[in-house]
N, C-alpha and C positions, 0 to 999 in steps of 0.2 A: 601159335602161342605168342602172347605179348611179351614185350621187353621186361616189364615188371615181373611177370611170372618167371622168366629166365633168371633174373637177378635173385629172386627169392630162392630158387632151387640151388643156385650157386652158393648163396649165403648159408643155406642149410648144410650143404656139403662141406664148406669150410669149417663150420661150427662142429660138425661131426668129427672132422679130422683133428681139430684142436682138442677135442675132449676124449680122444681114444685112450690116452695113457694117463697115469697119475701125475707125471711130470708136466704134461700139458695142462692139466687142470690146475696145478699149483701156479704155473706161469700166468694163466688167465686170471686166477684169483688175485695174484700180486698186481697185475696190470689194472684190474678194477679198483683195488685199494689205492694205488698210486694216483689213478685218475680222480678218485673221490677226494683225496687229501690235497691234491695239487690244483684243483679248480675251485674257483669262488664265483658266486653270482652277485653282481652289483645291481641294485634296484635304481629306478629313476629318482626316487625321493631320498637318496643317500649321498653323502659326501664320503668317499672311500679314499683313505690315505694309505699308500703302500710304503712300508718301511723295510729297508734291507740292512740287516745287522744293526737295527735300532736307529738307522738314519733314513730320513724320508726321501722318497723319490720326488723328482721335480714336479710332476703333474699328478693330480688325483686320478683315480681309475674311472674310466667312462662306464656308463651302464652297460651291462652285458655279462658274458662269461669270460673269465680270465684264468690263465694258468700261472701258478706261483710255485716257488720251491719251498717245500715244508722245512721248518726250522730256520730257514734263512730269511724268509719273507713273513711279514705280518700285516694284516689289513685292519685299520681302525676306522670304524664307521660312525658317522654322525647323521642323525635324522635332519633332513632339510625342511620338513613340514613345520607348520606353525606350532609353537610350544607356548604354554601358559605359565606365567611366573608371578607369584605374589611377593612383592617386595616388602620385607620387614626388617626390623633391627636384628642383627645377628652378633653373637659373641662367640668367636671361634677359639677352641682350645689351643693354647700355645704349643702343646706337645705334638698334636697331630692336626695337620691342616684338614679342614672340612670334616673333622670328627667331633662328636659331642657338641653339635651345633644347637644352640638354644634360641628358639624363636619367640619374639614378643609380638603382640598384635599391633601392627602399624609402625610408622616411623615417628620417633619422638622429635619434636621441634618446638622452639619458642618464638612467638611472633614479636613484631616490633613493639607492641604494647604489653609485652611480658606475660603472655598467656601461654600456658603449657598446652600443647595440642598433639594429636596423633594423626598422621597422614597415611592413608591406605592407598598404595599404588598397585594396580593390576596391569600386567604387561603381557603382550603376545609378541613373540620374536621368532626369527628363523635364520638359518644359515643359508646364504646365497652363494651357490657354487660359481655362477658366472661372474660375480664381483669379488670373489674371495682371492686375496693374495696368499697363495699357499704357503710361502716361506714364513710370512708373518703369522699366519694362522697356526702353522705347525710349531713355530718357535714359542707361541703363547700357550697352545693347548695340545698339539698333536703328539708330543712325546709322552703324554700321560695315557693311561688306559682310557677307554671311551667313557666309562661312567665318571671317572674323575675329571676328564676333560670337559664334559657337560657341566659338571658342578663348577668348574673354573669359569666357563662361559657365563653361567648364571650369576656367579659372584661378581664378575666384572660388570655385568649389566646392573646388578643391584647396587654396587658401589657408585657407579656413575649416576644413576637416577637418584639415589639417596642424597648424595652431595649437592646435586642441582636443586633438589626439592628443598633442602634446608637453606640453601642460599636464597631462594625465592621467599620462603616463609619468614626467614629472619629479617628481611628488609621491608615487610609490609605488615599492616595491622590485621587482626583476626577478621574483621569485616571484609577487607579486600581479599584475603586468602580464601574466604568462603564464597564471596560473590564472583571472583574471577577464576573459579576452578576449571572451567573449560579452556580459558586462555592459558592458564598455568600448565595444564596437561599438554597442550600443544607446544609450549615453549620447552618443556622438559624433553618432549619427544624429538623436537627439531635439534636441540643442542646435543642430545645423545647420538643422533644419527649424523651430526655434522652438516645438516641442511641449512641453507640460507633462509632467513625469515623476512619476507617482504610485506606481510600483512599485519603481523603482530609486533608492536613496539612497546618496550618497557621504558620507564624513566631512565634518563641517562646515567645517573649514579648507580642504579641497580644493575643496568646492563654492563657497565664497566666492571663492577664488582664480580659479576658472574663470569665475564670473559677472562678476567685476570686470574680467577681461581680455577676456571675450567682447564687452563693449560697445565695445571698441576694434577689434574684428576688421573690421567693415565697417558702414557707416551703414545699409545696407538688408539686413534678414534675407532669406534665400533665399526664404522663403514669400511675402514681400511682392512680390518680383519675379516670382513665378509659377514658381519652380523647386522641385521636390520630389525629395529623395533617397529612393529606395524601399528599397534594401538597401545595407548596408555591411559588407564582410568585413574582419576585423581579425586579423592574426597578427603576433607579435613574434619576431624572430630575434636572439639575442645575437651579439656579434662572434665571429669565428672564434677569436681568441686566448682569449676567455673560455670558449667552448664546449670547447676543448681542455683548459683548466685544470679545468673542471668535470668533464669525463669522467675526467681523471687523478685528481682528488680522489675521485670515486665508486669508481674501481678500488682506490685505496689504502684507502678506508673498507671496501670489501668484503673486502680482504685482512686488515685488522685484525679484522673480525668473524669471519673464519674462524679466525684465531689465537686469538681470545678463546673461541670455541666449543670448540676443541681443549683449551685450558687448563681450561675449566670441566668438560669431560668427564673430564680427568685428575684434577681435584680430587674429583669425584664418585666416581671409582674408588678413590682413596686413602681417602676417607671410608668407603666400603663395606668396604674391607679392614680399616680400623681398627675398625669396628663388629664385624666378624666375629671379629677377635682379642680384642676386649673381651668378646664373648659367650663365647668359649672360656675366657678368663681367669676370668670369673664362674662358669662351669660348673666349672672346676677348684677354685675357692674353695668353692663349695657342696659339691662332693664331699669336699673336705678337712674341711668342717664336719661332714658326716654321718658321716665315719669318724673324727672326732677322738677320740671316746670309746674306740673300739677301737684307734685308733692310739696313744693314750697308754698303753695297757696292754701294748703289744708291746715286746719287747726292742729295744735300740738298733739292733742290726744289721738287724732286720726293718723298723724305721722308716726306716732309711737306704735300704734297697732301694725302699720305697714312694715316698719322696721323690725318689729318682733317676728313677723312672718318671714321676712327676708333672712333674718338670723337663724330662724328655725329651719328654713330650707337649706341654708348653707352648713349650719353646725349640726344638723340632724336632731336637734332637741330645742325645746323652748327654754330660753335663758331664765334663770331664777332671779329676775330683777323686779322688784315691787316698787311701783310708783316712779319708775325711771322716766326721765324726760326724753324727748326725741334727740337732744344733744348727747345725752349719756349713751343712748343706744347707737348713735352714729360712731361714737368713740369705740364702743364695743365691737361694732361691725368692722371698723378700720383695723382693730387688732386682729380680728379673725382673718382679714384679707392679707395682712402683712405676715401673719404667722399661721398658715393653714394647718389644720389638725390632720395628723396622720394616724395610722393604726398603732404606731408605737408611742404616740404622745400620751401623757398621763391624762386621766379624766379630769 
């Protein structure tokens, strides 16, 4: 017979002995109840804070099974997995903290160019057990019930990120706030976690303003309490009225560009026509120069006929000149050359 079988037989014998009488059964039942209420299981993804008579013990409980004294000890658990938080404007009732909380969509802020905007922040955070200073954490959150403590954590994260966001947006114009959304989200994330920023730099006046105001945000940085913001999504939305005015201005600008393009095309067409007419005029002058010697030797009547043909070619019509001499026709041609006819000239 194996050792395991022998142990099983002995265990059955002990159990039978314990359950022979009523008193024994009551004792066994009480032991089971005490065991159930005096043990607690701590998971790996929990921060468990043990309090004794309302005062915290120095260290958080390690994952595993622990024995506690009922009514004397209490375990407050905080989930250390990543949590999602949407940062909004909140107005808290003065009578009860964290009660009757009214949420509005986005964080209201005014840009440097006086544009009302809403900024939406989406945050993922977690409680880090290995970096958590338990005394500071408990003094800030741990004396509250777990649900209320979580709400205090979220309120601290929201207050920190809201104030940092407003400081950034108030010091830049709307175009920069929209264009630099990735950079701003990283800046808010780094400042909230207390990290050094080596790659992103702000203008000196803005950075000094943020650093001077950040000291007054809270006495304990998030990293010292053991809270880490992992990701922060940032997007800015101008007010509805400003968005309508901006779209109207964009439509008007596009209309003006279209009208300007049409005007430029018309000017280019007029310039091309003028160049063509100038080329024709120069060609007529060159032709007259080449024929000048022959022209001067012709009789006046022949010269008049030639001049009439030149004028007709240049002016597009035969001049209504009856019995004009070649001298008069030359004067008329000179006027045409000095004042070329355009499409807008009167007939």
